[in-house]
N, C-alpha and C positions, 0 to 999 in steps of 0.2 A: 504493499499500500503504500503510494506517494503521500509522502509529509506535503503541509501546507507554510510554503518560506513564508516571511517575511515580508517581504510586495506582493503574496495574492495576498495576504493579511491583511495589509494597508488598502489592496485598490480596493475589495470587495468595499473595507471601512467605508472610505472615500463614496464611495460607488451608492454603498445606502443612505450613507448621509445627504448626497446631492438625489436622491431620489423620495426625501423625507423619510429612509426608516430605520429612525432613529434608538428603535432597539436593536436593530444587528448593526446602525454602529456601531451603539454604547458597545459594545460586545466586542469586536474589532477591535474598536481602540482598545481596551479592554484588557480586550488578548495580547497583545503589544508591549503594554506598560507592565502587567504582568508576569512578561516572557523579559521583560526590563525596562526596571522601575528610570531608566534615565536615557527611551527609546524618545528623543525626540517630537517627532513626526507624531507616535499616541500621543502624546503628554498634551502636548499642545492641540490634538483634533481634538480630547475629550476634556480640554476646557473649553474650548468653543462651543462642544454641546452641552457642555454641563450650565454656562451663560444661556446659552438658546431655549433653555427648557426653564433655566430662573433659579437654576441652582448651583447659589452664589457662593457663596460658603464651596463648595466643596472645585469649581470652577480657580478659584481662590488659593484654595491649597493646592491643588495643581499646579496653580498658574505660577504659584510659590518655588512649589519644588523643577519646576522647567528656571528660573530665571535665576537657581542654585546651581543646577548646573551646565547650564548656560546662560551665564551673565550678557553678555553681548549678543547676546539675540532677539532683536529690536520686538518677536510674534512675542514672547513673555512677557514683556511687560505692557504691548497692546493686549494681554489676557488678562494676564494683572488688572492693569486701571481698567478694562473692560470688569471686572467681577467687583474694584472695589467701587465705580461707578454702581453699579448693581444693588452693591446693597449701602447705597447714597453715600459713602465715604467719599468726598467729591474732590476735599484737596487731594487728597492723595493718588484717587485716581490721578489725576490731573499732573501731580508728580511721575508717574508711572507714565501716563502721554508722554510728556518730557524725555522721559528715559528715551523709551518708545524711536522721538526723534531724533536724539540726540545721538543714537546706533547709524539709522538712517533717515537721513535727511528730507530724500520724497514721500516718507511713507502717507499718501494724502488720510487713510484714514486717523493714523496717530494724530493726525494735524483738524479733524473731524473731532474727535470724540471728544481730546484735549479743549476746543470750543464747547461740549457740550459741557463736560467737567465744567467750566468759567462759567459758564453759563448757571448750572445749580449751582455756585458762589454767589451768584447775583455780582460778575464780573461782565458785562455786556463789551467792556472796552477791547480786555484780552481774549470773550468769546472772537470778536468781530478780525481785532488781529489773525486769532488760531483758523477763523471760516478761511480765512482770507487766499491764507496763507494754502487750507486744502485743495480750493479752486484753481490757483493757481498750476500744482502740482495736476491737480486733474479736474481739468473743466468739465470734464460731463462727470460731477457728481454732485445731481443733482440735489437732494439730503443738505447738502452743504450750501451750495448757493438758498434753497426755502429756509434753514436757522442764519443761515446771513440776512436776509433776508426781514426774518421775523425778531433777529436781534434789531437790524439797525430802526425796525419799527420801533420796537423799548426806546431808544437813544433817541425815537425823534425825530427823526431824518427820515421822511416817505416819501420822498423823491427817489433819495437811492435804494429803501428797501422792496419798491414798486419794480427799480433795477432789475436787482438781482432774483428774487423771486418770477423773474418773465425771463429770465438767463435760464433759471429753475424747467421755466415751462418746456424754451426752447427745444433744453435737453429731453427732458422724459414729462409728455404731453400730457402724459396719464395720473403725477403724481399728483397728487390731491392737495397734500401741504402745504403748495405752492400756487394754485387758485387761490 
C-alpha cells in the first residue's frame, strides 16, 4: 500500500479548503502538524482556517507557534494579527501587522488589516495612511478602497470619500459596501 506524502496531504487539504470543506481541510492541516509541529504550511493554514471559523484563541496559539519557529515569515505575523484583531486586541494586532509589513513591505493585505486595526483604535489618520498603502500596492483591493472611503467620510472629507468608494466600485462593481 502506498504511503501518502506530505505534499499529497497538503494538496488535498488545500483543495478541500478552496471547496469550502473546512472539516476535511482541517483534518489535512492537523495531520501535517501532527507529523511535524513545525510544518510552516500546516501551521499557517490551520491558523487561517481557525480564524475563518471564529476560533480566534486557537488561531492565535497556532500563529504564536509559527512566529516562534519562523520569526521572519510575514504570514505568521499576519496570522497573529488576524487572530488578535478577532479577539478585539487592536493595538497588539496593529503591532503584528506592522511586523508583517516590515518583513514584506509590499504585502497589501497586511496594510489593509493594519488599517482595520487602527480604525478599531479610533486612529482614523493612521487607518487612512494604511489603506492608501494597501491600494498603492494592490489597486484592485476593493475592500481597502471602500474602507478608505468610509474612513475619509468619518474624517469629514466627503469628496475624497466618494472618490475612494467610486474606485472600489470600478474595481468590483458587485462590492456592496462601496455603494
